[in-house]
N, C-alpha and C positions, 0 to 999 in steps of 0.2 A: 440561476439554476435553469438548465435546459434539458431537452430530450427526456422529459418525464413520462412515466407510464407505469403499467403493471401495478395499479393501485388496489388496495383493499380497504373497505370500510371496517372500522372496529369500534365497538362500544367501550367507552372508557369507564373506569370504576365509579366515577361520579355521575354516570348516566349520560354524559355528553358523548359526542361522536368525533372521531378523527379518521384521517386517511393516511395510511403509510404507502409510500410509492418509491420507485427508483428514479434517479436522475443523475445528472453530472453537473459539476461546477467547472466550466471551461476556463482556461487561461490562455487566451489567444484564439486561434481558429479551431472550430470543432470540425471533425472528430479527433484530430491528432493530439490536441493539447489539453486533455482532461486527465491530469496526472494522478488523480485519486481514483480513477475508474468510476464505475457505477456505484452510487451510494444510496443508502436508504434515508428518505426524508419523511417527515410527518407534518401534517397541518390539521388545525381544528376544522370541523365541518359545521356549517349551519344549514338548516333545511329551508328551502324557499319553494313554495308551490309543490311540495312533495319530493323535490329533488335536492340532492346534496350539492353544496357549493363550498369550495375551499375558502377558508378564512385565514387567520394568522398562523404562521408557522409555529410548530412546537420545537423548541430548541433546548437541548440538555444544558445543564449548568456547566460552565467551563471547568475542565479538570486540570489537575496539577500537571506540570511538565512530565512527559514520559521519557524515561531513560532505560535503555537496554544495552547491556554489556555482554559480549560473547566471551564468557568465562566458563570453565568447567569442561566436561567431556562430552556434552550433548548440546547440539544446536537447538535453540527454541523452535517450537512447531511453526512459528510465524515465518521461518526462513524457507525459501524455495529455490529450486534450480530448474531451468527450462528442460523439459523432457526427461527428467530423472529425479531421484531423491537427493537432497543435499548431502546426506551421509555417503552417497556413492562417489562423490567428487571431492569431499573434504574429510580430513581426519584431524583430531586434536593433536597439538604439538606444544607442550609447555603451557604457556598462558595464551596461546593463540591457535590458529588453524592453518593447516598446510593442504594445498590442493593435491589431489591424486592425479597423476598424468592422465590426460584424456586423449591420447593419440596425437598429441601436438596441438589440439584445438584449445582455444582459451576456455577456461572454466568460469562460469558465472553462477554465483550463489547470491541471492539477495533477499531483501525484505520489502514487502509492499509498503509504500508510503501512505500514511494515514492522516497526515496533516499538511496544510498548505505551506507552512513554514517549518523547516527542519534544520538541524545542525548535526552534521555527521563527522566523525573523526575516525581515522584508521592509521595504524602503524604497520609498515611493510618492511620485511627483511627480504630483499630481492637478490641476495647473494647467489642463489642457485636458480634464478629464473626471473619472472616478472610478476607484479601484482598491482592492484590499484583500486580505485573507487569509481563507480559508474552510476550515473543517473540514467535510468532506462525506462522509456515508455513502451517500447517494443524493440526488436533487433534493429530496425531501421532508424529509430529515433533515440539516440543516446548522446550523452556527454561523458567522456572518459578521461580519467587521469591515471597514468601508468608510470610505474617505476620499474626499470629493467637494468640488468647487469650491475647490480649493487647500488 
């Protein structure tokens, strides 16, 4: 954990103290490679000489695998598009989604990565254009797979 800050002391229900704060988990060189962005962390607090000191981290219990499928006529609220609303550039088509032409510019709609390890799957019908899957930290740091011309 690096680049920590913006902490708040909170009193826990058991009368103990904790601190919640922001930080990143870099993978490679900071600042470019913290793929999860800024996250909220928590640590237990012990008092020493009237001052708070961070102790053991507070970690939530592991949760079950998260699965999200894009089915239905509405995108989940977790999906975003840079500089616009996802509904402005995609519309439902059968059991999938079709991009609305954006003046010839590629359309990007995505979901923020929330876990260090993910498995993603996409089906693309590129008979009338192109489509793909992209891992994006920002517009300059991407890995893209694209299918075009069928």
